[in-house]
C-alpha positions as CSV (number, residue, x, y, z in Angstrom):
1,M,31.5,51.1,80.2
2,D,34.5,51.4,77.9
3,T,34.1,52.6,74.2
4,I,31.8,51.0,71.8
5,H,32.9,50.7,68.5
6,T,30.1,50.5,65.5
7,I,29.6,50.9,61.7
8,G,27.1,52.6,59.6
9,R,26.5,52.5,56.0
10,R,24.4,54.6,53.5
11,K,24.8,54.9,49.6
12,A,28.7,55.3,49.2
13,S,29.2,56.8,52.9
14,V,30.7,54.8,55.7
15,A,30.8,55.9,59.4
16,R,32.7,54.4,62.0
17,I,31.9,55.6,65.6
18,Y,33.2,55.4,68.9
19,M,31.0,55.8,71.8
20,S,31.5,56.4,75.4
21,K,30.2,58.0,78.4
22,G,30.5,61.8,78.5
23,K,29.0,65.0,78.1
24,G,27.3,64.8,74.8
25,I,30.1,65.9,72.2
26,I,29.8,64.7,69.0
27,T,32.7,65.2,66.6
28,V,32.8,64.2,63.1
29,N,36.3,64.1,61.3
30,K,37.6,66.1,64.4
31,K,35.0,68.9,64.0
32,N,31.7,69.4,66.0
33,Y,29.1,68.1,64.3
34,K,27.3,71.3,64.0
35,D,30.5,72.7,62.1
36,F,30.6,69.6,59.8
37,F,26.8,69.5,59.0
38,P,25.7,73.3,58.7
39,V,21.9,72.3,57.8
40,E,19.7,72.0,60.9
41,V,17.9,68.6,59.3
42,L,21.0,66.9,59.3
43,Q,22.1,67.9,62.6
44,K,19.0,66.5,64.0
45,K,19.2,63.4,61.9
46,V,22.4,62.8,63.6
47,V,21.1,63.1,67.1
48,Q,17.7,61.2,66.3
49,P,18.7,58.2,68.1
50,F,19.5,60.1,71.4
51,T,16.3,62.0,71.2
52,A,14.2,58.8,70.5
53,L,15.5,57.3,73.8
54,E,15.8,60.8,75.6
55,L,19.6,60.0,76.2
56,E,20.9,63.7,74.9
57,G,24.1,64.8,76.5
58,K,25.1,61.5,78.2
59,F,27.4,60.1,75.3
60,D,30.6,61.5,73.6
61,V,30.6,60.2,70.1
62,K,33.7,60.4,67.7
63,V,33.0,60.0,64.2
64,N,35.1,59.1,61.2
65,V,33.0,59.5,58.1
66,N,33.9,59.3,54.2
67,G,32.5,58.8,51.1
68,G,29.2,59.9,49.5
69,G,27.4,63.4,50.3
70,N,26.3,65.3,53.5
71,T,22.9,63.2,53.5
72,G,24.4,59.9,53.2
73,Q,27.2,60.7,55.8
74,A,24.1,62.0,58.1
75,D,22.2,58.7,57.5
76,A,25.1,56.5,58.0
77,I,26.2,58.1,61.4
78,K,22.5,57.9,62.4
79,L,22.7,54.2,61.9
80,A,26.0,53.7,63.7
81,I,24.7,55.5,66.7
82,A,21.6,53.6,66.8
83,R,23.5,50.3,66.3
84,A,25.8,51.3,69.3
85,L,22.9,52.2,71.7
86,C,21.5,48.7,71.1
87,K,25.0,47.2,72.0
88,L,24.8,49.2,75.1
89,D,21.3,48.0,76.2
90,E,19.3,45.6,74.6
91,E,16.1,47.4,75.8
92,N,16.9,50.1,73.4
93,R,16.1,47.8,70.6
94,S,12.3,48.2,70.5
95,A,12.1,51.9,70.9
96,L,14.6,52.3,68.0
97,K,13.2,49.9,65.6
98,V,9.8,51.4,66.1
99,E,11.3,54.8,64.8
100,G,13.0,52.8,62.0
101,L,16.5,53.8,62.9
102,L,17.8,50.2,62.8
103,T,17.1,49.8,59.2
104,R,20.2,50.0,56.8
105,D,18.7,51.6,53.6
106,S,20.3,49.5,51.0
107,R,19.3,51.9,47.9
108,V,22.4,52.8,45.9
109,V,23.0,54.5,42.7
110,E,22.3,52.3,39.7
111,R,25.3,51.9,37.4
112,K,25.4,53.3,33.9
113,K,25.1,50.9,31.3
114,P,26.8,50.9,28.1
115,G,25.2,52.3,24.9
116,Q,23.1,54.9,27.0
117,K,23.6,58.1,28.5
118,K,23.0,57.3,31.9
119,A,21.2,54.1,33.7
120,R,17.9,54.6,32.3
121,K,18.1,57.6,29.8
122,K,19.1,56.7,26.4
123,F,20.6,58.5,23.9
124,Q,18.3,60.7,21.6
125,W,16.9,58.5,18.7
126,V,16.8,60.0,15.2
127,K,14.6,58.2,12.5
128,R,15.9,60.0,9.3
């Protein structure tokens, strides 16, 4: 098996991953993923596809991620890893689909409209 390349997106974040057989080392932007995501919830999100298939410590993952915040980036990485595991073996698809790991969350920030303060909020209205 050589390197598998996939892309995951969430909000404004884009994650490109390169997965190959190895010892389970996950590097995000040339840092260990535990250093890049200091919050434990985000660390669990990143490795969730591996834990769903019980494949922890079998693949090395190199990630380039940019845009958005840390939650969006973690979700983008999660989607990219899940897609890579499907490319690796099509039998993984059903287990990942049940966990909801192959669904691309398409929700993005609504744009600000002219004549309003934000997307939905209006300027204060004064009668007199």
